[in-house]
C-alpha positions in Angstrom: 0.0 0.0 -0.1 2.9 2.3 0.7 4.1 1.9 -2.9 0.7 2.8 -4.1 0.6 5.9 -2.1 4.2 7.1 -3.2 3.0 6.3 -6.6 -0.2 8.5 -6.2 1.9 11.4 -4.8 4.3 11.3 -7.8 1.7 11.4 -10.6 -1.3 12.8 -8.9 -4.6 11.1 -8.5 -5.7 11.7 -12.3 -2.3 10.6 -13.4 -2.6 7.4 -11.3 -5.9 6.5 -12.8 -4.5 6.9 -16.3 -1.4 4.9 -15.3 -3.2 2.1 -13.8 -5.7 1.9 -16.8 -2.8 1.7 -19.3 -0.8 -0.6 -17.1 -3.8 -3.1 -16.7 -4.5 -2.8 -20.4 -1.0 -3.9 -21.3 -1.1 -6.7 -18.8 -4.3 -7.9 -20.5 -3.0 -7.6 -23.8 0.2 -9.5 -23.0 -1.8 -12.3 -21.4 -4.2 -12.4 -24.3 -1.2 -12.6 -26.9 0.5 -15.3 -24.9 -2.8 -17.4 -24.7 -3.3 -16.9 -28.4 0.3 -18.0 -29.2 -0.2 -21.2 -26.9 -3.4 -22.0 -28.5 -1.9 -21.7 -32.0 1.0 -23.9 -30.9 -1.3 -26.7 -29.5 -3.5 -26.5 -32.7 -0.4 -26.8 -34.7 0.8 -29.9 -32.9 -2.6 -31.5 -32.9 -3.0 -31.0 -36.7 0.4 -32.1 -37.8 1.7 -34.3 -35.0 5.1 -33.0 -35.7 7.5 -30.8 -33.7 8.8 -29.0 -36.8 5.6 -27.0 -37.8 5.3 -26.1 -34.0 9.2 -25.0 -33.9 8.5 -23.0 -37.1 5.5 -21.3 -35.3 7.8 -20.4 -32.4 10.5 -19.1 -34.8 7.9 -16.9 -36.6 6.7 -15.6 -33.1 10.2 -14.9 -31.8 12.4 -13.7 -34.8 10.7 -10.4 -35.5 11.1 -9.4 -31.8 14.9 -10.1 -32.1 15.2 -8.3 -35.5 12.9 -5.3 -34.6 13.9 -4.6 -31.1 16.7 -2.1 -32.1 14.5 -0.4 -34.6 11.3 -0.4 -32.5 13.2 1.3 -29.7 14.5 4.1 -31.9 11.0 4.6 -33.4 9.4 4.7 -30.0 11.6 7.7 -29.2 10.9 9.4 -32.5 7.2 8.8 -33.0 4.1 9.5 -30.8 4.3 6.6 -28.3 0.6 6.7 -27.6 -0.2 6.1 -31.2 2.3 3.3 -31.5 0.8 1.6 -28.4 -2.8 2.1 -29.9 -1.8 0.9 -33.3 0.2 -2.1 -32.0 -2.6 -3.2 -29.6 -5.2 -2.8 -32.3 -3.1 -4.7 -34.8 -2.6 -7.4 -32.2 -6.4 -7.4 -31.5 -7.1 -7.7 -35.2 -4.8 -10.5 -35.6 -6.4 -12.4 -32.8 -9.9 -11.7 -34.2 -8.6 -13.0 -37.7 -7.3 -16.2 -35.9 -10.5 -16.8 -34.1 -12.6 -16.2 -37.3 -10.3 -18.7 -39.3 -10.6 -21.2 -36.4 -14.4 -20.9 -36.1 -15.0 -21.2 -39.9 -12.6 -24.2 -40.1 -10.5 -22.4 -42.7 -7.2 -22.1 -40.7 -4.2 -23.8 -42.3 -0.7 -24.2 -41.3 0.7 -21.2 -43.2 -2.1 -19.0 -41.5 -0.6 -20.0 -38.2 2.9 -18.8 -39.4 1.4 -15.4 -40.7 -0.6 -14.9 -37.4 2.5 -15.6 -35.2 4.7 -13.3 -37.4 2.1 -10.3 -37.4 1.6 -10.7 -33.6 5.3 -10.7 -32.9 5.6 -7.5 -35.1 2.8 -5.7 -33.1 4.3 -6.8 -29.9 7.7 -5.7 -30.8 6.5 -2.2 -31.6 4.4 -1.9 -28.4 6.8 -2.9 -25.7 9.4 -0.1 -26.2 6.7 2.5 -26.7 5.1 1.4 -23.4 8.2 1.3 -21.5 9.5 4.7 -22.9 6.0 6.4 -22.1 5.9 5.1 -18.5 9.0 7.3 -17.9 7.2 10.4 -18.8 4.5 9.8 -16.1 6.8 10.0 -13.1 9.0 12.5 -11.5 12.7 11.8 -11.4 12.4 11.2 -7.6 9.9 8.3 -8.0 11.7 6.3 -10.8 12.1 3.6 -8.4 8.2 3.3 -8.0 8.0 3.4 -11.8 10.5 0.6 -12.2 8.7 -1.5 -9.5 5.4 -1.3 -11.4 7.0 -1.9 -14.7 8.8 -4.9 -13.5 5.8 -6.4 -11.9 4.0 -6.6 -15.2 6.2 -9.1 -16.9 6.4 -11.6 -14.1 2.7 -11.3 -13.5 2.1 -12.2 -17.1 4.6 -14.9 -17.4 3.2 -16.5 -14.1 -0.4 -16.3 -15.2 0.3 -17.9 -18.8 0.9 -21.4 -17.4 -2.1 -21.3 -15.2 -4.4 -20.2 -17.8 -3.0 -22.6 -20.4 -3.3 -25.4 -18.0 -6.9 -24.5 -17.2 -7.8 -24.3 -20.9 -6.2 -27.8 -21.6 -8.1 -29.3 -18.6 -11.3 -27.5 -19.9 -10.9 -28.7 -23.4 -10.2 -32.3 -22.2 -13.4 -32.2 -20.2 -15.5 -30.6 -23.1 -13.9 -33.2 -25.6 -14.8 -36.2 -23.4 -18.4 -35.5 -22.9 
């Protein structure tokens, strides 16, 4: 609670509300992207029964992040960070909606999964540096330790919640599939 009070003093009540909305939205976006990636990987392995297409999905989901990281960081410093985050999150949501539409209509193919993983990774690689850079603007220099604590909580929170949600979805699908 002390951390929350010191954060409130450093950005003000209105700034605190805006920060928490953005922070919660980014956590939700990261969890959703992680669950989508997991579901696509499981679908890929179920359809092909091979590890190579699954590994290719992981490659397409990882390689853009590695290649775009230096460029995305410099773009986040030059462009409007708010618009980068809005466009990246919108792009990620559209990719997810497209994936859901393809699955629901039974039109999804292996190459679709590669494209979905690639586009999702591009959106994510642009969103991350814009988010981290914009958070610094919300806080006074004297409270950067509080900012760092809040920003650092986001990644472990999402990394720890992915396996829980993934296990829950696997158990649920097994129960639904057996009935």
